N, C-alpha and C positions, 0 to 999 in steps of 0.2 A: 352741389352747393347746399350748405346747411343754413337753416333759418332759426336762429335762437335770439331771444330778446335779453335773457339774463343767464349769465354762466358763472359757475365757479371754476377757476383755474387753479389746479393743484400743481405746485412746484416743489420739488425736493430741494433740500439745502445743498445737495451735491451739484445740482444744476447751476447754482450761483458760484461755485467754486471752479468751474470749468476743468481744465487739465491740471490745475494746481492741486486739486484733491482736497484742499483745506482753505477755510476762509473765504474771501471774495476775489473773484476775478472781474475787474471793473469793466472790461470790454464786453465780456459775456453778459454781465448784468445790463449794461446799456442796450445791447442788442435785444435782449428779452423785453426790456421795458419799452423799447421802440416798437416792437411788434404788438405789445399790449395796447400801447396808444393807437396803433393803426386799427386794431379791432374795436377799440372804444369809439373811434371816429366813424365806425360803420353803424353807430346807434345801438351798440350792444352794452348792456349793463354788466360790469365785471366785478366780482369779488375774487379775491386771491387768498388761498391757504398755502402757507409756506412751511416746509419742514426745517429741521435744524441740523441735518446730518453732516453739514460742512464744518460744524463746531463739535457736536456731541450727539451721541445716540444713547438711549436708555440703557441698552445693552453693553455700552462702553464702560460703564462703572461696575466692573467686576468686584471691586473692593468695597463698595458701599451698597446699601440697600436699594432696591429697585425703585421705590417711590421717590428717593432723593435723587437718584440718577435721572429719572424721568423729568423731575423738575428742572434739572440743569438743562436738559434738552429743550424744555419749553422756553426757557429764557434765551436759548440760542435762536429760537424761531422769532422772538421779539427783536433781536439784533438784525435778523434777515429781513423782518418786516419794515424796520426803520431804514434799511439800506435801499430796499425797493421803493418805499415811499419817497426817499430823497431824490432818486433818479426820476421817478414819474413826475414830481413837482418841478424839478428842473426843466422838464419837457412841457411844462405848462398844464399839467393834469391836476384836478382837484382830487384830493384823496383824504381818506380817514383810516387810521390804523386803530384797530380794536384788539383788545387783549382779553383773554379768558381768565387771567389772573389780574387782580386789580393793581394797577400802577398808574394812577391818574396824572402823575407828573410826566409821564412818557406817552400815554395814549388813552383812548376812551375805553372804558369797560365795555365788554360785549353785551349789548341789549338788542335782541332780535328786532323789535320794532324800529329802534333807531338805525339799525343797519339797513333795513329795508328803505327807510326814509332817505338815507344818504344815496342809495342806489337810484331811487326815484329823482333825486336832485342832481343825477348825472356824475356823482362821485364814484371814484374807484375805491372800494373797500378792501382793506387788508386784514385778514384774521390771523392773529398770532397767539402764541402760548397754547396751542392745541385746544383740547377741551377744557384745560385747567385742571385735569385729573390724571394721575399716573395710570399706567397700564393701557392707555389709549393712544394709538398712533395719530399722526396727522393725516394719514389716509381716512381714518375714521372720522376725524374732524371734517374732512372735505365732504364726506357723505352726509354727515350730520348738519353742517351749515348749509349745504345745497338744499336739503329737505326743509330746513327752517326758513330760508328766505324764498322758498318756492322757485328755485332755479330751473331752467329748462334742461340743463345738461351739466355734467362734470367733464371738464377738459383736463385730462391727465397728461402732463408733460413728462415724458420719459427720456432719460439719457442712455446712450448706447444702443438705441433701437428706434424704429420708426413705427412700432405698433406692437401687437402681441403675436407671438409665435409659439408653436407647439414645443419648442425647446430653445435654448439660448443660441441666437444667431451669430453671437460673437465666438462660439465655440464649435458649433456644428454647421457645416456647410449646406446640409440638406434641411435645415430648419425651414418650416413652412409658416408663412404669415397668414393670419386670420383677417378677413375683411370684416366679418361679423361673428359675434359670439353671444351666447346667453350667459347670464350670471351662473345658472345652474351648471352649464359646461365648465366654467372657470373653476367652480368648487369641486366638481366631479374629477376633473383632470388635474387639480391642485396646481393650477397656473398661478405663479406668484406675481400678479400684476398689482394687486392690493392685498392687505391682510384680510383674513376671513371675516373679521367683525365688519370692516368697511364694506366688503363685497356683500355680505348678507344684509346689511342695513340698506344699501342701494337696491338690491334685488327685492326685498320685502316691500319696498315703497315705490317700486317702478321708476327709479331714477336712472336714466341713460347716461352712459359714459363714453367718451371718445379718447383713446390712448393713442398719443402721436409723439413724434420725435421732437424733443425740444433742443437738441444739439443744433438744429437749424430753426431758430425761432419764427422764421417766415412760414413755417408749416402751421403755426397758430392762425395766421392770417388767411392761409389757403383754405382752411376749414370753412371759412365764411365766403370765399371769393371764387373758389375753383369748383367746376362741375364735377370733377373726379373726386371720389371719396379719399380722404386723408386718414391714415392711421387705421385703428380697428374701432368699430362701434360696438358697444356692449349694451344689451337691453335685457329685460326680464324675459321677453319672448319676441319673436319676429312673425 
């Protein structure tokens, strides 16, 4: 059973699309938000970083410059943030959506101290628009925001897997799941759990991470309620 007071939950855009592969799967989103509520009710402060891959990825725009393509992806994360916010508030949760790109008619601008204050007031904070800069992934945003708000851990919700393996378990039957890993091992073995910038940032600042399967959102709750370890825990060292 893990004891964390403040967490950053990283959700991919694909997690919100479910089996549809694009856009929103309302049932999937409702299930994810229901588990977020359960964790929050355990007196855990939650900040969420959401990707935009269910609408657009920076590398999707082969016909336009990378910076413009990345900006489209950032806007996709805002749509995802609004969708998550809507479901959480329908469930009675108090939330704040914060964007790294100024769009004050839609959400608050990201200000570190304000974000921390929202968490202290028991609000769920959703960080969208990535870092506000091209060439940085939402994985990197998760590492950065976790450090900025002094989170205890990053919870990395992964689709298609229940943790980190030595190779793709969806392809190789003999894939071996890791219960524990160091960031150095991830970099040395080139395990694609997060991009190298996000991994290095978390490693250099001793930010732990738990990778777990989000296909079953109840796994998120089990991290806090089950004695048996869920997913794979990653630290600078053990």
